C-alpha positions as CSV (number, residue, x, y, z in Angstrom):
1,X,0.1,-0.1,0.0
2,X,2.8,2.6,0.7
3,X,4.4,1.7,-2.0
4,X,1.1,2.7,-4.2
5,X,0.9,6.5,-1.8
6,X,4.7,7.3,-2.9
7,X,4.1,6.2,-6.6
8,X,0.8,8.6,-6.4
9,X,2.8,11.5,-4.5
10,X,5.9,11.0,-6.9
11,X,3.1,11.7,-10.0
12,X,0.4,14.2,-8.4
13,X,2.3,17.2,-10.6
14,X,1.3,15.5,-13.0
15,X,-1.9,14.9,-11.9
16,X,-2.5,18.7,-11.4
17,X,-1.0,19.0,-14.9
18,X,-4.0,17.0,-16.3
19,X,-6.6,19.2,-14.4
20,X,-5.9,22.1,-15.8
21,X,-5.4,20.7,-19.2
22,X,-8.6,19.3,-18.8
23,X,-10.2,22.3,-17.0
24,X,-8.7,24.4,-20.7
25,X,-9.7,21.9,-23.1
26,X,-13.3,22.1,-22.1
27,X,-13.6,26.1,-22.8
28,X,-11.2,26.5,-24.9
29,X,-11.8,29.6,-26.9
30,X,-14.9,30.4,-25.0
31,X,-15.8,34.3,-24.3
32,X,-17.4,33.3,-21.0
33,X,-14.7,30.4,-20.3
34,X,-15.4,29.1,-16.4
35,X,-18.9,31.1,-16.2
36,X,-20.5,28.9,-17.9
37,X,-20.3,26.4,-15.0
38,X,-22.9,28.8,-13.2
39,X,-24.7,29.8,-16.5
40,X,-25.6,26.9,-17.9
41,X,-27.2,24.9,-14.2
42,X,-28.4,28.3,-13.7
43,X,-30.5,28.4,-17.5
44,X,-31.3,24.4,-17.0
45,X,-33.1,25.0,-13.7
46,X,-35.5,28.3,-15.1
47,X,-36.4,26.0,-17.9
48,X,-37.2,23.1,-15.6
49,X,-38.8,25.4,-12.9
50,X,-41.2,26.7,-15.7
51,X,-41.9,23.9,-18.0
52,X,-42.7,21.0,-15.0
53,X,-43.8,24.1,-12.1
54,X,-47.0,24.9,-14.7
55,X,-46.7,21.4,-16.9
56,X,-47.5,18.9,-13.5
57,X,-48.1,21.5,-10.6
58,X,-45.7,19.8,-8.3
59,X,-46.6,20.8,-4.8
60,X,-42.5,21.6,-3.7
61,X,-41.6,25.0,-2.2
62,X,-38.7,26.8,-3.8
63,X,-39.0,24.3,-6.6
64,X,-35.6,25.8,-8.7
65,X,-33.6,25.1,-5.7
66,X,-35.3,21.3,-5.6
67,X,-34.5,21.7,-9.4
68,X,-31.1,23.3,-9.0
69,X,-30.1,20.8,-6.0
70,X,-31.6,17.8,-8.1
71,X,-28.5,19.0,-10.9
72,X,-25.5,19.5,-8.6
73,X,-25.5,16.1,-8.0
74,X,-26.9,14.5,-11.2
75,X,-24.4,17.0,-13.5
76,X,-21.7,15.9,-11.7
77,X,-22.2,11.9,-11.5
78,X,-23.2,11.8,-15.4
79,X,-19.9,14.4,-16.4
80,X,-17.8,12.2,-14.8
81,X,-18.8,9.3,-15.3
82,X,-18.8,9.8,-19.6
83,X,-14.9,12.2,-19.1
84,X,-13.4,9.0,-17.5
85,X,-14.9,6.5,-19.5
86,X,-12.5,8.2,-22.9
87,X,-9.8,9.0,-20.6
88,X,-7.3,6.1,-21.3
89,X,-8.6,6.2,-25.2
90,X,-7.8,10.4,-25.7
91,X,-4.6,9.8,-23.5
92,X,-3.4,7.1,-26.1
93,X,-0.3,8.9,-27.9
94,X,1.2,9.6,-24.2
95,X,0.7,6.0,-22.6
96,X,2.6,4.9,-25.4
97,X,5.1,7.1,-25.4
98,X,6.8,7.0,-21.7
99,X,5.2,5.1,-18.3
100,X,2.2,7.0,-16.5
101,X,0.4,5.7,-13.7
102,X,-3.1,4.6,-16.2
103,X,-5.6,5.3,-13.5
104,X,-4.8,8.9,-13.0
105,X,-6.6,10.1,-16.2
106,X,-9.2,8.7,-15.1
107,X,-8.7,10.5,-11.2
108,X,-7.8,13.8,-13.1
109,X,-11.8,13.7,-14.9
110,X,-13.6,13.0,-12.2
111,X,-11.0,16.1,-10.2
112,X,-11.8,18.4,-13.6
113,X,-15.6,17.6,-13.4
114,X,-15.8,17.6,-9.5
115,X,-14.8,21.3,-9.8
116,X,-17.5,21.9,-11.5
117,X,-19.5,20.6,-9.5
118,X,-18.1,23.5,-6.2
119,X,-18.9,26.1,-9.4
120,X,-23.0,24.7,-9.0
121,X,-22.5,24.9,-6.1
122,X,-21.4,28.2,-5.8
123,X,-25.0,29.1,-8.1
124,X,-27.3,27.1,-5.5
125,X,-26.1,29.1,-2.8
126,X,-26.4,32.0,-5.1
127,X,-30.0,31.8,-5.9
128,X,-30.5,29.9,-2.1
129,X,-29.3,33.8,-1.4
130,X,-30.8,35.6,-3.7
131,X,-34.7,33.6,-2.9
132,X,-34.0,34.4,0.7
133,X,-33.8,30.2,1.4
134,X,-33.5,29.8,4.7
135,X,-29.5,29.0,6.0
136,X,-29.2,25.7,7.5
137,X,-26.4,25.0,10.0
138,X,-26.6,21.7,8.3
139,X,-25.3,22.9,5.0
140,X,-21.6,22.3,6.9
141,X,-22.5,18.5,6.5
142,X,-22.4,18.7,3.1
143,X,-19.7,17.7,2.4
144,X,-20.8,13.8,3.4
145,X,-22.7,13.1,0.5
146,X,-20.5,14.5,-2.0
147,X,-17.3,12.6,-1.2
148,X,-19.8,9.6,-0.8
149,X,-20.5,11.0,-4.3
150,X,-17.0,11.2,-6.1
151,X,-15.6,8.1,-3.9
152,X,-19.1,6.4,-6.2
153,X,-18.0,7.7,-9.8
154,X,-14.5,7.1,-9.6
155,X,-15.5,3.6,-9.3
156,X,-17.7,4.0,-12.4
157,X,-15.3,5.6,-14.2
158,X,-12.2,3.3,-13.7
159,X,-14.6,0.4,-15.1
160,X,-15.6,1.8,-17.8
161,X,-12.3,3.3,-18.8
162,X,-10.9,-0.1,-18.4
163,X,-14.0,-2.2,-19.9
164,X,-14.2,1.4,-23.0
165,X,-10.5,0.7,-24.2
166,X,-11.7,-2.8,-26.0
167,X,-15.4,-2.0,-26.2
168,X,-15.8,1.2,-27.8
169,X,-19.5,0.6,-28.5
170,X,-20.1,1.9,-24.4
171,X,-19.3,5.1,-25.2
172,X,-22.8,5.4,-27.3
173,X,-24.5,3.1,-25.4
174,X,-23.8,5.0,-22.3
175,X,-25.3,8.4,-23.4
176,X,-28.1,6.5,-23.5
177,X,-28.2,4.9,-20.7
178,X,-27.5,8.1,-18.6
179,X,-30.5,9.8,-20.2
180,X,-32.6,6.6,-19.0
181,X,-30.9,7.6,-15.9
182,X,-31.8,10.5,-15.1
183,X,-35.6,10.0,-15.2
184,X,-34.2,7.5,-12.6
185,X,-33.5,9.9,-10.5
186,X,-36.2,12.3,-8.5
187,X,-34.2,15.5,-10.2
188,X,-37.2,17.3,-10.7
189,X,-40.2,15.4,-9.1
190,X,-40.5,14.2,-6.4
191,X,-40.9,10.8,-4.7
192,X,-43.8,10.9,-2.9
193,X,-45.8,11.3,-6.5
194,X,-44.3,7.6,-7.3
195,X,-46.4,4.5,-7.5
196,X,-45.3,1.4,-5.0
197,X,-43.7,0.0,-7.5
198,X,-41.5,2.6,-9.8
199,X,-40.4,4.7,-6.1
200,X,-39.2,1.3,-5.5
201,X,-37.1,1.2,-8.6
202,X,-36.0,4.9,-8.1
203,X,-34.6,4.3,-4.3
204,X,-32.3,1.0,-6.0
205,X,-30.2,4.2,-7.5
206,X,-27.6,5.1,-5.5
207,X,-27.9,8.5,-7.0
208,X,-31.0,8.8,-5.4
209,X,-29.3,8.6,-2.0
210,X,-26.8,10.8,-2.3
211,X,-29.4,13.5,-4.0
212,X,-31.7,12.5,-0.8
213,X,-28.8,12.9,1.5
214,X,-27.5,16.4,0.0
215,X,-31.2,18.2,0.2
216,X,-31.8,17.1,3.8
217,X,-28.5,18.9,4.2
218,X,-28.8,21.9,1.7
219,X,-32.6,22.3,2.3
220,X,-34.7,20.3,4.6
221,X,-32.3,21.3,8.1
222,X,-32.2,17.7,8.4
223,X,-29.3,15.5,9.2
224,X,-28.6,12.8,6.6
225,X,-30.0,9.6,8.1
226,X,-27.7,6.9,9.6
227,X,-28.9,4.0,7.2
228,X,-28.4,6.4,4.7
229,X,-25.1,7.3,4.8
230,X,-24.0,4.0,6.0
231,X,-25.6,2.5,2.5
232,X,-24.1,5.3,0.8
233,X,-20.9,4.2,2.0
234,X,-21.3,0.6,1.4
235,X,-22.0,0.9,-2.6
236,X,-19.4,3.9,-2.8
237,X,-16.7,1.0,-1.1
238,X,-17.9,-1.7,-3.6
239,X,-18.4,0.5,-6.8
240,X,-14.7,1.7,-6.6
241,X,-13.4,-1.8,-5.4
242,X,-14.9,-3.2,-8.7
243,X,-13.8,-0.4,-10.8
244,X,-9.8,-0.8,-9.2
245,X,-9.8,-4.3,-9.4
246,X,-11.1,-4.1,-13.7
247,X,-9.0,-1.5,-14.0
248,X,-5.9,-3.6,-12.0
249,X,-6.8,-6.6,-14.5
250,X,-7.4,-5.0,-18.0
251,X,-4.3,-2.0,-18.0
252,X,-1.6,-4.8,-18.9
253,X,-3.4,-4.7,-21.9
254,X,-4.8,-1.3,-23.0
255,X,-1.3,-0.9,-25.2
256,X,-2.7,-3.6,-27.8
257,X,-6.1,-1.4,-28.1
258,X,-5.4,1.5,-28.4
């Protein structure tokens, strides 16, 4: 274990450069640059709030905040895992030339997405202040769901990046999967409106638990339930272990398929 830690510390400057590169590439030749990280969720919040609050008449206090909080969580998962999926393929020229711990490419994509998450979180705080929403002390506990979500997303990203090197069709299928997953995550709708069968399926989605914890501490002034934290931790660890195992087993064959 100490060897892995020393190796990571040795290549940490490279990780910083990779994260910086990912962010620069994303906003290259953009006039507003990183501001789009704030504006995109705000624009989507306005559109979704207008459409769904008038179309379905959801009985939710401060529906724009409800939608934006859902976007913050789901968009991070979708962006981080989608970007991580192509991390190895996108860095093939560097991997072929020199030795670099290959997991760094995946982690850099997750970290750069986490920076975008922090910007979107800033937008959420701005909307809370603008709408005069009550700020609770439980907001200090927001690292709990965010850390669990990051660990979970990293595990998924490692798994996807490993299998995508050999099976490129995964890149196309995953877009369909994330679209379906969005509707199975209570980003827009409240769980209370769902039939019991559908609600049970939505509750099986790990993102539902992370999102519920996030909304509890940010909007509802509730402590995250002990059961929710334990389940979220177990899910994050299991997915991370699976992702690391698959990545470790396949990384030596990456060069043959790049």
